[in-house]
C-alpha positions in Angstrom: 0.0 0.0 0.0 2.9 2.4 0.9 4.6 1.6 -2.4 1.4 2.4 -4.3 1.0 5.8 -2.5 4.7 6.7 -3.2 4.3 5.7 -6.8 1.2 7.8 -7.2 2.9 10.8 -5.6 5.9 10.4 -7.9 3.7 10.2 -11.0 1.6 13.2 -9.9 4.8 15.2 -9.4 6.2 14.3 -12.8 2.9 15.1 -14.5 2.6 18.5 -12.7 6.2 19.4 -13.7 5.6 18.5 -17.3 2.5 20.7 -17.6 3.4 23.5 -20.2 2.2 26.4 -18.0 5.4 28.3 -18.1 6.0 27.6 -21.8 2.5 28.8 -22.7 3.1 32.0 -20.8 6.4 32.5 -22.5 4.9 31.9 -25.9 2.1 34.4 -25.3 4.2 37.2 -23.8 4.2 40.2 -26.1 1.3 38.9 -28.2 -1.1 41.6 -27.0 1.4 44.3 -27.6 2.2 43.0 -31.1 -1.5 42.8 -31.9 -1.7 46.6 -31.3 1.8 47.6 -32.6 1.8 45.6 -35.7 5.2 46.7 -37.0 6.8 44.7 -34.2 7.7 41.1 -34.4 6.6 38.9 -31.6 10.2 38.5 -30.4 10.6 42.3 -30.4 7.4 42.7 -28.4 8.6 40.1 -25.9 11.9 41.9 -25.3 10.1 45.2 -24.9 7.7 43.7 -22.3 10.5 41.8 -20.5 12.7 44.9 -20.2 9.9 47.1 -19.0 9.0 44.5 -16.4 12.6 44.4 -15.1 12.9 48.2 -15.0 9.6 48.7 -13.2 9.7 45.7 -10.9 6.4 44.6 -12.4 5.5 41.0 -13.4 5.6 40.3 -17.1 1.8 40.2 -17.2 1.4 43.4 -15.3 4.0 45.1 -17.6 2.2 44.1 -20.7 -1.2 45.1 -19.4 0.2 48.6 -18.6 1.8 49.0 -22.0 -1.2 47.8 -24.0 -3.6 49.9 -22.0 -1.6 53.0 -22.9 -1.4 52.1 -26.5 -5.1 51.1 -26.7 -5.9 54.6 -25.3 -3.8 56.3 -27.9 -5.3 54.3 -30.8 -8.8 55.0 -29.6 -8.1 58.7 -29.4 -6.5 58.8 -32.8 -9.1 56.8 -34.5 -11.9 59.0 -33.1 -10.1 62.1 -34.3 -9.0 60.8 -37.7 -12.1 58.8 -38.5 -13.0 60.8 -41.6 -9.4 61.0 -42.9 -7.3 58.7 -45.1 -3.7 58.1 -44.1 -0.9 56.1 -45.5 2.3 55.0 -43.8 3.7 56.4 -40.6 6.8 58.4 -41.2 6.7 58.4 -45.0 6.2 61.7 -46.9 2.5 61.0 -47.3 -0.4 63.4 -47.9 -1.5 66.0 -50.4 -0.2 69.0 -48.5 3.1 70.7 -47.8 4.8 72.0 -44.7 5.5 75.8 -44.5 8.6 77.4 -43.4 8.7 77.7 -39.6 8.6 80.8 -37.5 11.6 79.8 -35.4 14.4 77.2 -35.3 13.3 74.5 -32.9 9.6 74.5 -34.0 8.0 71.1 -34.3 5.2 69.7 -36.4 2.7 66.9 -36.1 1.0 65.2 -39.0 -1.7 62.5 -38.8 -0.3 59.2 -40.1 -0.9 55.5 -39.7 0.7 52.1 -40.2 -1.4 49.2 -41.4 -4.5 51.0 -40.3 -3.2 51.9 -36.8 -2.9 55.7 -36.4 0.1 57.0 -34.5 0.9 60.4 -36.1 4.3 61.7 -36.9 6.6 64.4 -35.5 9.6 66.4 -36.8 11.6 69.4 -35.7 12.8 72.4 -37.7 16.6 72.7 -37.5 16.5 75.7 -39.7 13.4 77.7 -40.8 13.5 75.9 -44.1 14.8 72.4 -43.0 13.5 69.7 -40.8 14.9 66.6 -39.1 12.7 63.6 -38.6 13.0 59.8 -38.1 11.3 57.5 -40.6 11.2 53.7 -41.0 13.2 53.3 -44.2 16.1 55.7 -43.6 16.1 56.5 -39.9 16.9 60.1 -38.9 17.2 62.4 -41.8 17.6 66.1 -42.7 15.4 67.4 -45.6 14.0 70.7 -46.9 10.6 71.6 -45.4 8.9 71.4 -48.8 10.3 67.9 -49.3 7.8 66.6 -46.7 4.2 65.9 -47.8 1.8 65.9 -44.9 -1.9 65.1 -44.2 -4.8 67.5 -43.7 -4.8 69.0 -40.1 -1.1 68.9 -39.8 -0.1 71.4 -37.1 3.1 73.5 -36.8 4.0 74.5 -33.3 6.5 76.6 -31.4 7.8 75.5 -28.0 7.4 77.6 -24.9 11.0 77.9 -23.9 13.8 80.3 -24.7 15.0 80.6 -28.3 18.5 79.6 -27.1 17.2 76.3 -25.7 15.1 75.7 -28.8 18.2 76.2 -31.0 20.2 73.8 -28.8 17.4 71.2 -29.1 17.4 71.6 -32.9 21.1 71.3 -33.1 21.1 68.1 -31.0 18.4 66.6 -33.3 20.5 67.5 -36.3 23.4 65.7 -34.7 21.4 62.5 -34.7 21.1 62.4 -38.5 22.1 58.9 -39.7 20.8 57.1 -36.6 18.6 54.1 -37.3 14.8 54.0 -36.8 13.3 52.2 -33.8 9.9 50.6 -34.0 9.4 50.7 -30.2 6.9 53.4 -29.2 5.6 51.5 -26.2 8.6 52.2 -23.9 10.6 54.8 -25.8 10.7 57.0 -22.7 12.6 54.3 -20.9 15.2 53.5 -23.6 18.5 55.3 -24.2 18.3 58.7 -25.9 21.2 57.9 -28.3 21.1 55.4 -31.0 18.0 54.2 -32.9 14.9 56.2 -32.3 11.5 56.9 -33.8 10.0 60.3 -34.6 8.6 61.2 -31.3 11.6 59.9 -29.4 13.8 62.1 -31.5 11.9 65.3 -30.7 11.3 64.5 -27.1 14.9 63.6 -26.5 16.1 66.8 -28.1 14.1 69.0 -25.7 14.6 67.0 -22.5 18.4 66.9 -23.1 19.0 70.4 -24.4 16.1 72.5 -23.1 15.5 70.6 -19.8 11.7 70.3 -20.5 9.6 67.2 -20.9 7.2 67.8 -23.8 5.4 64.4 -23.3 1.9 65.3 -22.3 1.1 62.3 -20.1 4.5 60.9 -19.3 3.5 57.3 -19.8 5.9 54.5 -20.7 5.8 55.6 -24.3 6.0 59.1 -25.8 3.7 59.1 -28.8 3.5 61.8 -31.5 0.2 63.2 -30.2 1.7 63.5 -26.7 4.1 66.1 -28.1 1.4 67.9 -30.1 -0.8 68.1 -27.0 1.9 69.1 -24.5 1.6 72.2 -22.4 4.9 73.3 -23.8 3.8 73.3 -27.5 1.7 76.0 -29.1 0.0 75.6 -32.5 0.4 78.6 -34.7 -0.6 77.1 -38.0 -3.0 74.2 -39.0 -2.6 73.0 -42.6 -5.9 72.4 -44.4 
């Protein structure tokens, strides 16, 4: 009888250990984030979630829930706002309209834009009144003439509420990043390094937090999204392109 009980305990233990609970969790980590941020691969999404969990002392599940909640909120806002507009690819020179020259060096712009039907918007910064720096998927950070950038309807041009000296310093820093690669990670771009690969909003945000000592991310969530910059208390719209 004792032998039978021992055998049953051993078999139960083996069966329990072999259940693929951990493997299933590992395989699904990042899936919810990838479903929303469709340009990411599943492996990229997993890394983003895992790093965020480590940096915030959250569980992997808690980290992913927090990141997807923020992204879902952004997408809902953008879709509501842009419901009657047609957009092409994030970061590309899409749209039927053109930017104007800026009022000041260091001015920024926001244009509605989307990738695979998911709206994010796109930012850039004026490094001269007639030249912009932006980060786009195919080429990374680039410097082009203002009229080389096509934009969508309701694009806004904005100045930044800080001294011109600081605006110029921010613009110069952004220009120094030309040639850096593009990063697809919007979800935690506030938490990643400010040098190296970066997307459009990370470029503009980094320039102002490093060189002007202001945080132009409206809600200061895990990710700084293009609309966060547009809606910041530090940015002021002086022209809407229609």
